[in-house]
C-alpha positions, -999 to +999 in steps of 0.1 A: +000+000+000+012+035-008+020+062+017-014+079+011-033+047+017-014+039+049-022+074+062-058+071+053-062+038+070-046+051+102-068+082+102-099+062+095-092+039+125-088+069+148-121+084+136-139+052+144-122+051+178-133+087+184-169+080+174-169+050+198-164+074+227-201+083+226-226+055+227-246+053+195-225+080+177-207+057+153-239+038+143-258+071+138-231+085+116-226+053+095-264+050+091-267+087+080-238+082+055-253+050+041-286+067+036-271+098+020-250+079-004-274+052-014-288+051-050-317+074-054-325+102-079-287+102-083-266+071-084-241+065-056-211+069-079-223+104-088-228+113-051-193+101-044-178+123-071-198+152-057-185+145-023-150+143-037-154+178-051-166+191-018-137+174+000-112+189-023-126+224-018-125+220+020-091+203+021-102+171+040-075+146+030-092+116+045-124+125+027-106+131-005-089+097-004-120+078+007-143+094-018-118+088-046-115+051-037-153+046-033-160+063-066-135+040-083-149+010-066-183+019-080-170+021-115-159+057-119-131+061-144-099+080-138-112+106-163-144+111-143-124+115-110-101+140-127-132+160-140-145+161-104-111+176-095-114+202-122-148+213-109-133+216-075-105+238-089-132+260-104-148+264-070-118+263-047-089+278-066-053+271-058-061+252-026-082+227-046-054+224-071-030+214-043-055+189-029-062+175-063-026+165-065-033+139-039-060+124-061-036+124-090-010+107-069-035+081-057-045+074-093-008+070-102-002+046-074-031+025-087-017+026-122-048+044-136-030+074-151 
């Protein structure tokens, strides 16, 4: 696994530990996320690409990596992921460019670009 993936796994583990500190918090959050991202008027893959754009604009590395991986797992192409990055750049400027480099590096590590 690459450096980005190792960091993501470590951070995700800590997030789950944090949520476990309050009874019911982890289940409530996971249920909300499952409901929000499930297929509806928009397919889940589209919602994941939208979430990637938001994560890039806000600079949340864990979210950026997670949403990229989830979108790819749902069948998004590298080109679709990069287009989500370009939308983020149009909204978030240079910060989104810098954050998008993480997506590009992840795609490179996976041999997709």
